[in-house]
TORLODO-321819 format. One line per 3 residues: number of its first residue (from 1); their letters; for each residue x, y negated, z negated of N, C-alpha, C, CB. Coordinates in Angstrom, 2 decimals. Glycine has a CB too. Layout:
% residues N
NUM> a> X Y Z X Y Z X Y Z X Y Z | ...
% end
This chain:
% residues 99
1> mks> -70.09 22.67 63.73 -70.04 21.84 62.54 -71.45 21.66 62.00 -69.39 20.47 62.85 | -71.60 21.86 60.70 -72.90 21.69 60.07 -73.27 20.21 60.01 -72.90 22.30 58.65 | -74.57 19.93 59.91 -75.00 18.54 59.83 -74.51 17.88 58.55 -76.53 18.44 59.92
4> sdl> -74.34 18.66 57.48 -73.82 18.09 56.23 -72.35 17.71 56.37 -74.00 19.09 55.06 | -71.62 18.40 57.24 -70.21 18.07 57.48 -70.05 16.74 58.20 -69.55 19.17 58.31 | -71.08 16.32 58.93 -71.01 15.06 59.66 -71.04 13.85 58.72 -72.16 14.97 60.65
7> kdl> -71.41 14.09 57.47 -71.51 12.99 56.52 -70.60 13.19 55.31 -72.94 12.83 56.06 | -69.60 14.04 55.45 -68.67 14.32 54.36 -67.40 13.50 54.59 -68.35 15.85 54.27 | -67.24 12.44 53.80 -66.08 11.55 53.96 -64.76 12.24 53.66 -66.23 10.35 53.07
10> cke> -64.79 13.39 53.01 -63.55 14.11 52.73 -63.04 14.85 53.95 -63.77 15.09 51.59 | -63.85 14.97 54.96 -63.41 15.56 56.24 -62.68 14.48 57.02 -64.62 16.14 57.06 | -61.46 14.77 57.42 -60.63 13.76 58.07 -61.26 13.13 59.31 -59.32 14.37 58.45
13> pvf> -61.89 13.89 60.21 -62.50 13.24 61.38 -63.65 12.29 61.01 -63.02 14.30 62.35 | -64.40 12.63 59.97 -65.51 11.77 59.52 -64.94 10.49 58.92 -66.40 12.52 58.47 | -63.91 10.63 58.09 -63.30 9.44 57.49 -62.67 8.56 58.56 -62.23 9.85 56.44
16> kgf> -62.01 9.17 59.54 -61.40 8.40 60.62 -62.46 7.62 61.39 -60.61 9.32 61.57 | -63.59 8.24 61.66 -64.68 7.56 62.34 -65.22 6.40 61.51 -65.80 8.53 62.65 | -65.36 6.62 60.21 -65.81 5.57 59.29 -64.79 4.43 59.30 -66.00 6.12 57.85
19> yds> -63.52 4.78 59.20 -62.44 3.78 59.19 -62.46 2.95 60.48 -61.07 4.48 59.03 | -62.53 3.63 61.60 -62.54 2.93 62.89 -63.76 2.02 63.04 -62.50 3.93 64.03 | -64.89 2.46 62.53 -66.13 1.69 62.66 -66.13 0.42 61.82 -67.30 2.55 62.27
22> flq> -65.54 0.48 60.65 -65.67 -0.63 59.70 -64.39 -1.41 59.43 -66.18 -0.11 58.43 | -63.29 -1.03 60.04 -62.02 -1.70 59.79 -62.10 -3.20 60.10 -60.91 -1.06 60.61 | -62.54 -3.56 61.27 -62.55 -4.97 61.67 -63.51 -5.79 60.82 -62.93 -5.09 63.14
25> gak> -64.69 -5.28 60.56 -65.66 -5.99 59.73 -65.16 -6.18 58.31 -66.98 -5.26 59.73 | -64.52 -5.14 57.77 -63.99 -5.23 56.41 -62.84 -6.23 56.35 -63.52 -3.85 55.91 | -62.00 -6.22 57.36 -60.88 -7.16 57.41 -61.38 -8.60 57.53 -59.95 -6.82 58.58
28> nfa> -62.41 -8.80 58.35 -63.00 -10.14 58.48 -63.61 -10.61 57.17 -64.06 -10.14 59.58 | -64.28 -9.71 56.46 -64.87 -10.05 55.17 -63.78 -10.44 54.17 -65.70 -8.87 54.63 | -62.72 -9.65 54.13 -61.61 -9.94 53.21 -60.95 -11.27 53.56 -60.58 -8.80 53.24
31> lyk> -60.80 -11.53 54.84 -60.21 -12.80 55.28 -61.10 -13.97 54.88 -59.99 -12.80 56.79 | -62.41 -13.80 55.00 -63.37 -14.83 54.58 -63.23 -15.10 53.08 -64.82 -14.39 54.92 | -63.05 -14.04 52.29 -62.95 -14.20 50.84 -61.65 -14.89 50.43 -63.05 -12.84 50.17
34> cgd> -60.51 -14.46 51.00 -59.23 -14.94 50.48 -58.55 -15.98 51.36 -58.31 -13.78 50.30 | -58.86 -16.02 52.64 -58.26 -17.01 53.53 -56.83 -16.73 53.93 -58.32 -18.33 52.88 | -56.30 -15.59 53.59 -54.92 -15.23 53.92 -54.91 -13.91 54.68 -54.04 -15.14 52.62
37> eaq> -54.35 -13.93 55.87 -54.36 -12.74 56.75 -53.69 -11.53 56.09 -53.67 -13.07 58.07 | -52.52 -11.73 55.51 -51.79 -10.61 54.91 -52.54 -10.05 53.71 -50.37 -11.07 54.49 | -53.05 -10.93 52.87 -53.80 -10.46 51.69 -55.09 -9.75 52.13 -54.14 -11.65 50.75
40> ald> -55.73 -10.25 53.17 -56.95 -9.62 53.68 -56.66 -8.20 54.15 -57.55 -10.44 54.84 | -55.55 -8.01 54.85 -55.19 -6.68 55.32 -54.88 -5.76 54.13 -53.98 -6.75 56.27 | -54.17 -6.29 53.13 -53.87 -5.50 51.93 -55.15 -5.07 51.20 -52.97 -6.29 50.98
43> ltq> -56.06 -6.02 51.02 -57.33 -5.70 50.33 -58.10 -4.63 51.10 -58.19 -6.97 50.17 | -58.13 -4.77 52.41 -58.87 -3.82 53.26 -58.27 -2.43 53.17 -58.88 -4.29 54.72 | -56.95 -2.35 53.29 -56.29 -1.04 53.23 -56.47 -0.39 51.86 -54.80 -1.18 53.56
46> eaf> -56.34 -1.18 50.81 -56.52 -0.65 49.46 -57.95 -0.12 49.26 -56.20 -1.73 48.41 | -58.92 -0.83 49.81 -60.32 -0.38 49.68 -60.53 0.95 50.40 -61.29 -1.45 50.25 | -59.96 1.09 51.59 -60.07 2.37 52.31 -59.36 3.49 51.55 -59.49 2.24 53.73
49> iki> -58.24 3.17 50.94 -57.53 4.18 50.14 -58.39 4.63 48.97 -56.18 3.62 49.62 | -59.04 3.68 48.31 -59.93 4.03 47.18 -61.07 4.94 47.65 -60.51 2.75 46.52 | -61.61 4.65 48.81 -62.69 5.51 49.33 -62.15 6.91 49.62 -63.31 4.89 50.61
52> wen> -60.97 6.99 50.21 -60.40 8.29 50.51 -60.13 9.07 49.22 -59.09 8.14 51.33 | -59.58 8.39 48.21 -59.29 9.06 46.94 -60.56 9.51 46.22 -58.51 8.13 46.04 | -61.67 8.81 46.43 -62.94 9.14 45.77 -63.97 9.69 46.76 -63.50 7.90 45.09
55> css> -63.50 10.25 47.86 -64.41 10.66 48.93 -65.48 11.65 48.48 -63.63 11.28 50.06 | -65.16 12.47 47.51 -66.15 13.46 47.07 -67.29 12.84 46.27 -65.48 14.53 46.24 | -67.05 11.67 45.70 -68.09 11.03 44.90 -68.77 9.87 45.61 -67.50 10.54 43.60
58> vdf> -68.31 9.52 46.82 -68.91 8.42 47.58 -69.92 9.00 48.56 -67.82 7.59 48.33 | -71.17 8.60 48.40 -72.23 9.02 49.30 -72.03 8.33 50.65 -73.64 8.69 48.71 | -72.06 9.10 51.73 -71.80 8.54 53.06 -72.75 7.38 53.38 -71.94 9.64 54.13
61> aka> -74.00 7.48 52.95 -74.98 6.44 53.23 -74.64 5.13 52.51 -76.38 6.91 52.83 | -73.86 5.22 51.44 -73.50 4.04 50.67 -72.03 3.66 50.83 -73.81 4.27 49.21 | -71.34 4.31 51.73 -69.90 4.09 51.87 -69.57 2.68 52.34 -69.31 5.09 52.85
64> kty> -70.37 2.12 53.23 -70.12 0.76 53.70 -70.26 -0.24 52.54 -71.09 0.39 54.86 | -71.30 -0.08 51.75 -71.50 -0.94 50.59 -70.35 -0.77 49.60 -72.85 -0.63 49.90 | -69.93 0.45 49.39 -68.81 0.74 48.50 -67.55 0.03 48.99 -68.57 2.27 48.41
67> lft> -67.31 0.08 50.30 -66.14 -0.56 50.90 -66.14 -2.07 50.64 -66.10 -0.29 52.41 | -67.23 -2.73 50.98 -67.29 -4.18 50.84 -67.30 -4.61 49.37 -68.52 -4.72 51.55 | -67.94 -3.84 48.51 -67.94 -4.14 47.08 -66.54 -3.98 46.51 -68.93 -3.22 46.33
70> tin> -65.83 -2.97 46.94 -64.46 -2.75 46.48 -63.56 -3.90 46.90 -63.92 -1.44 47.03 | -63.69 -4.35 48.13 -62.89 -5.49 48.60 -63.20 -6.72 47.75 -63.17 -5.79 50.11 | -64.46 -6.99 47.53 -64.87 -8.15 46.74 -64.32 -8.06 45.31 -66.40 -8.27 46.72
73> nmf> -64.45 -6.90 44.67 -63.97 -6.74 43.31 -62.46 -6.88 43.21 -64.40 -5.39 42.77 | -61.74 -6.32 44.18 -60.28 -6.45 44.16 -59.87 -7.91 44.35 -59.64 -5.56 45.26 | -60.58 -8.63 45.20 -60.28 -10.05 45.39 -60.54 -10.82 44.09 -61.13 -10.64 46.54
76> lnt> -61.67 -10.57 43.46 -61.99 -11.26 42.20 -60.97 -10.93 41.11 -63.40 -10.89 41.73 | -60.49 -9.69 41.06 -59.46 -9.32 40.10 -58.16 -10.06 40.37 -59.22 -7.81 40.14 | -57.84 -10.26 41.64 -56.63 -11.01 42.01 -56.75 -12.46 41.56 -56.39 -10.94 43.53
79> vkh> -57.91 -13.07 41.79 -58.14 -14.45 41.37 -58.02 -14.56 39.85 -59.53 -14.95 41.85 | -58.63 -13.63 39.15 -58.58 -13.62 37.69 -57.13 -13.49 37.20 -59.44 -12.47 37.13 | -56.38 -12.60 37.81 -54.98 -12.41 37.45 -54.17 -13.68 37.70 -54.38 -11.24 38.24
82> nkv> -54.40 -14.32 38.84 -53.67 -15.55 39.18 -53.97 -16.66 38.18 -54.02 -16.01 40.60 | -55.20 -16.73 37.69 -55.56 -17.74 36.67 -54.80 -17.48 35.38 -57.08 -17.72 36.41 | -54.69 -16.23 34.99 -53.95 -15.88 33.78 -52.48 -16.27 33.93 -54.08 -14.37 33.47
85> vln> -51.89 -15.95 35.07 -50.50 -16.30 35.33 -50.31 -17.81 35.30 -50.03 -15.72 36.67 | -51.21 -18.53 35.93 -51.12 -19.99 35.95 -51.22 -20.57 34.54 -52.23 -20.57 36.84 | -52.15 -20.07 33.74 -52.28 -20.53 32.36 -51.04 -20.20 31.54 -53.52 -19.90 31.71
88> lns> -50.48 -19.02 31.74 -49.27 -18.62 31.03 -48.10 -19.52 31.41 -48.94 -17.16 31.32 | -47.96 -19.79 32.71 -46.88 -20.67 33.16 -47.06 -22.08 32.61 -46.82 -20.70 34.70 | -48.27 -22.55 32.58 -48.56 -23.88 32.04 -48.24 -23.92 30.55 -50.04 -24.25 32.29
91> fss> -48.60 -22.87 29.84 -48.34 -22.80 28.41 -46.85 -22.76 28.14 -49.02 -21.56 27.80 | -46.09 -21.93 28.90 -44.66 -21.84 28.66 -43.93 -23.13 29.01 -44.08 -20.70 29.44 | -44.39 -23.85 30.02 -43.72 -25.12 30.36 -43.96 -26.15 29.25 -44.24 -25.66 31.72
94> kiy> -45.10 -26.11 28.58 -45.36 -27.02 27.47 -44.45 -26.72 26.29 -46.82 -26.92 27.02 | -44.17 -25.45 26.07 -43.28 -25.06 24.96 -41.86 -25.57 25.22 -43.28 -23.52 24.77 | -41.38 -25.40 26.44 -40.01 -25.79 26.78 -39.82 -27.30 26.82 -39.63 -25.21 28.11
97> tgs> -40.82 -28.01 27.29 -40.69 -29.47 27.40 -41.10 -30.18 26.13 -41.53 -29.99 28.56 | -41.80 -29.51 25.27 -42.25 -30.10 24.03 -43.42 -31.05 24.20 -41.13 -30.81 23.39 | -44.11 -30.99 25.35 -45.24 -31.88 25.62 -46.52 -31.32 25.07 -45.39 -32.12 27.10
% end
């Protein structure tokens, strides 16, 4: 195996090693952000999927940062979405009650 192959995330053994190395830390970070075990696992798995889908464009040296940034961004998008839903529900209840 060439030395460049050792850092190619598109190679399944390299990605598996990356996954095994950072799974627990990423899950802990996601749990810290959202406070929900199931959501933390979902965020973590989705972030790893994004890395796998973009493996050719993710530099191995920056993959850990990419992973944690992806988890953080997905969490923030979820919070933003929940605020929109809450505002919409609040708005619709005002229409129905006439308040």
